N, C-alpha and C positions, 0 to 999 in steps of 0.2 A: 612786186607785191602779189601774192596769190589771191585770185578772185574766186569766191565760192558762189556757185549758182544756187539761188533759193529754190529752183525747180527740183533740185536733187535732195533737198532737206526733207526728212520724215519727221512729222510732229510727234510729240510724246504720246498724245492721244488725239483721236479724230474729233472735230467740232461739228456737232449736229446742228442743222439749221434752226432747231428749236431754241438754241442758245441765242442766236441772233434775234429771233422773235421775242424772247423774254427781255433782252436788253432794249429792244425797240419800244415795246409797250410800257416798260417801266420808265423809259425816258419821256414818253408822252403822257404818262399818268393814266393809262388805260387799264381797266381791270379785265381779267381773263373772261369773266362772265359776260361783260359788255362786248368784248371782242367776238365771243362765240355768237352772240345775237346778231352783230353786224355781218358776220361771215355766214350766218344761217347754217351753223354747224353745231353739233352737240358739244356741251362743255367738256365732256370727257375727251373729245378729239383734240381740243386745244391743249388740255392738260397733258395728254400723251405726247403731243408734238414737243411741247416745252421740256418735258422730262426725257426726250430722246427715245421714246418708246414707239413712235409712229413716224413714218416718213412723210415728207411733203411731196404730194403727187401733183400732176399738172392742174387738176381741178382746184386744189387748195392754193397752189401758187397763183392762179388767176384771181381767186377771191382775195388773196392778200394784196395783190396789185391794185385792185379796185378800192379796197378799204384803207390801206396804208400808203398807197402811192409808190410802192417799191416794186419794181418790175418783176413779173413772173419769172423772167430769165434769171434774175438774181437768186430767187428761191430755188429754182431748179439746179442752178450751178452750185449753190450751197449744198443741196442734197447730193448731187453727183460727187462733189469734192469730198463730202463726208464718207460716202461709200468707198471711194478710191483710197482715202487716207486710212479708213478703218482696215482695209485689206493690207495696205502697206505696213501699218502698225502690227498687224497679226503676223505678217511675213517677217518683220524685223524681230519680233519676239521669238518666232520659231528659229531664226538664224542665231539669235543670242543664245537660246537653249542649246543649240547644236554646238556653237563655239565654246560655250561654257563647259560642255562635256569633253570637248577636245582639249581645252586648257587644263582641265583636271588631270588628264592623262599626262600632258606635257609636264606639268608641275611635279608629277611623281618621279620624273627622271632628271630634271635639271635643278641646279642650285639657283633659285630665284634671286637671291641677294647678289650673286656674282653677275648675272645679266643686268640687274638694275644698276649695279656699280659701273658697269662698262657702257651704260647708256642705251642698251638694247631694248629694255622693257619700258613702255610708256603707259599712258592711261587708257589706251584704246585696245580692247580685247582682240578684235579682228586683226588689227595692225600687228599686235604682238605675235599672234599665231603665224601670220604671213612672214614676219621677220625671222622667227625661229625656223620655219621651214626653209627660208633662204639660207640661213647660216648652216643648216645641216644638209643643204642641197637635196631636198626631198619635195614631193608634190602633195603628200598626204600624211595622215596620222600613221597609217601602216608603214610608210617609208621611214618616218621618224623613229618609230619603235624598232624597226628593223636595224637601224644604225646601232642601237644599244644591244640588240640581240647578237649582232655580228661581233661586237666588242666583247660581250660576255663569252661567246664561243672561243674567241681568240685568246683571251686571258685564261680560260679554262684549259686550253691546249698548252699554254705556257706554264700551267700549274701555278699561276700567280696567287699569292696569299692576300691580295688587296681586297677590301670590302666592296660591296656593290656601290656604296656611296662614293668611295674613292675612285672607283672605275668610272662611274657615270660622270663625276665631276671632271675627270680627265678627258672623257669624250667631249664634254662641253667645251673645255678649254682648247683642245686641238681643233675642233670644228670652227670655233670662233677665229682662231689663228688662220686657218685656211681661208675663211671668208674674208677676213681683213687683208690677207695677202693678195687676194684677187684684185683689190682696189689699187695696188701698187704697180707702177710701171717703171721698168728698168731696161737698160740696153741688153743686147744679146750676150749670153753667157759663153765664155770660152774656158773650158776645163784645163787648157794648157797654161793658164795664168795662175795656177795653184800657188806656187812659191811666192809670187808677188803679193797675192792676197794675204797669205799668212804673215809675211814680213811687214806689210803696210799696217795690218791690224796690230801686230806686236809692237810696232813703234808707237801707235796711239795708246796702247795699254801702258807702255813704259812711261809716257808723259802723265797719264791719269789726270787730265785737266778737267775743268768743269764741263766742257763740251764733249767729253769722251763718248757718250752714247750717240750723239748726233754725228760726231766725226766718224765713228765706226759705221753708222748707217750710210753716210755719204760715200765712204770708201767702198763698202760692199755693193752698194747700188751701182757705183761706177763700173764694177766688175760684173754686173748683171745678176747679183745676188740680192734678193729681197730680205730686208732685216726689219723686224718689229718686236715689240715687247708688250705682253699682256700679263697683268698680275694674276697669279694662280688663285683658283677658288679655295675656299676653306676645305680642310680634309683632303688636300690633293698636293702632294709634295713634288709636283712636276717642276723641272728646271728648264727644259728646252725641248724643242722638236724641230726636225728638218724634214722637208718634203718638196715636191715639185709643184709649182704654181704657174699655170698659164704659160708654159714654155721656159720658165726660169726656176732655179732652185731658191728655196726660201728657208730662213731660220727665224724662229720665234723663241724668245727667252721670257721667263716669268720674272726675272730679277728677284727671285725668292732669296737668294744669298747675295748680299750686296758687298761682299769682300772682293777685292781685286783678283785674288788667286782663284776663288771659286767661280767668279764671273768669267775670267779668262779661260779656265779649263772647260767650262760648259760651252762657251762659244766655240772654242777650237774643236771640241768633241763633235759638235753639230756640223761644223765646216768639214771636218774629217769624213763624216758620213756622206756629205755631198760628193767628195772626190773619190772615196773608196767604194761607195755603194749606189748612190742615187743616179750617177751618170750612166750606170748600167741597168738600172731599174727605176724608172721615174714614177712607178705606181706605188712604191712603198713609202712609208713614213717611219722616222726613227725618233722615238720618244725617250728623253732622258728622265727615267722614272725608277731609278734604283734597281734595274734589272741587269746587273753587270756580268751575269754568268753566260749571257748570250755571246756567241762568237763575234758577231758584227759589232757589238758594243765594246768588246775587248780590243778589237782592231781599231776602232775609233779612238779609244783611250790611248792606245799605243802611239798612233800618229799625232794626236793632240799633245802628248808629252814631248815627243820629238820636236814638234814645231815650236813649242813654247821654250824649251831648253834643249838644244841639240845634244846628242849623246856625248860628243867629244868635249863640250863645255861642262856638262854635268859631271863627267868623269874627273875633271879638274877641281870642281867645287864641292862635291858631295861630302868630303871629309872636313871641311872648314868649320869654324865655330859659328853656327848660325845665331847664337845669342849675342855675338859681338856686332852691334849695329853699325859701327863705323866700317868694319871689315865687309859686312854684307852690302852696305851702300857702295863701297868702293868697287866691289866685284860687279854689282848691278850696273854701275856706271860704265865699267869696262866693256861689258857685253850688251849694254842697252836692253836689259831685262828688268822689269820692275822688281824691287827687293822682296815684296810680298809674294811674288810668284816663286822666287827662289826658296823662300822660307816655307811656302806651301808644298813645294816638292819634297823638301826635307821632312816636313810633318807627315806627308803621305807615305814616304818610304820607311820612316821610323815609327809611324803610328804615335808620334808625339805631337799632340795638338795643343799643348799648353804654351807654346812659344808665342810671344806677342808680335804680331805682324807689323813691319815698318810701313807706315802710311797705308795700312791694309784696307781701308774703306774706299769704295769707288768715290771719286771726287764729288759727284752730284749729291751723294747721300751722307757726306761728312757733316758732323754737327759742329 
C-alpha cells in the first residue's frame, strides 16, 4: 500500500493563527474586547489578528501565553506555518496557471477522448502533462509541438490530402503505440526466420479461433516481434504501423476492420515491412494509412499477397466460382487458407466487394 507523507501535502489555503485564536476564545466564552484588556492591547489589534490582517509577533505570543495558558511557541509556530503555507499555496497556484497554459496547447493537438478511452488521461493536470510528454518522448512543450510540426512537414512533402485533425490523430495513435511497445519484452529477433513467421501466423488465421489475437501475439513474441493493438481515434482511418522498438521490430494494429481477410492482409503487410525495409533501416516507421502509391507500400502489399496465397496456388484458384461456398471451403481446406482470405483476394482482383465472406468475421468479434 502506498504511504503518502503529510509533510508533502499543500493545504488549499493557509491557516492564520488568528483562526486558532478565534476558536479558542469562542470555546472559552471570552469576548474580543475583554481579551484586548487582558492582553493590554488595542481592540483593533485583536480584531486584525482574528481577521488574518496582522501577524502574531513574539511580544503578542508571550502575552497570549500568560493570558490563555497556551505556549508562545505554539503561536509562533502557527504564524511560521501560516507564512510557509501561504508561500506554498502561491507557488502551487503559479504552477497550476503554468500547467493550465501548457495543457491548453496540448489539447489543441490531441484527441482528448482517445487518450481518456485508453486510460492515459486522469484527474491530475500535472500528471497528465507528464504522461503526454512521456508518450511523445519529449521533455517540454516545444518538443511536443515539434513532433506535430515534423509530421506536418512530412505529409506536406508527401502531398497528403489528409486534414490537420486526421494527421494529428494519427500522430497521437502512432506515438501511443511506440510508447506501449517499449513496455513489451520479447526474445532476440532473427530475420532469417521470416518464412516460419508467416507460415505460423497463417495457420492461426486459418483456424480463426476465439484466441486468435492472443495466439498471434504469442507466436510473434516468440520470434522476437512485438505485437499489440490499440483502437484508432475518431477521424483517423489508420489500420496498422510497423517500427523498431528497443532492439526489436513491432507491429501495432487498430483492428479497425474486423474481417478476417482485412485483418490478415494488414498484419501481413506490416510484417512485410519488417523483412523488406525495417531490418535495413530501423529509424523508419511504416503506417498503413491509405497511401498505396508509395513504392515501399506497394512492395509490402506484394509480399503480403504472396505469403497469404502463394502465386502457384492462386493461379489454380483464381478462376473458380467464389460464390460456391462448398467449393471455396473445400479448396480452403486443401491449402489451409481461411476461405474469407481466398474470397478477399478475389474481391480485390475483380473489384467485386458484394460477395458474402464465409466465416468472414474475426472470431472474437463474431456476434
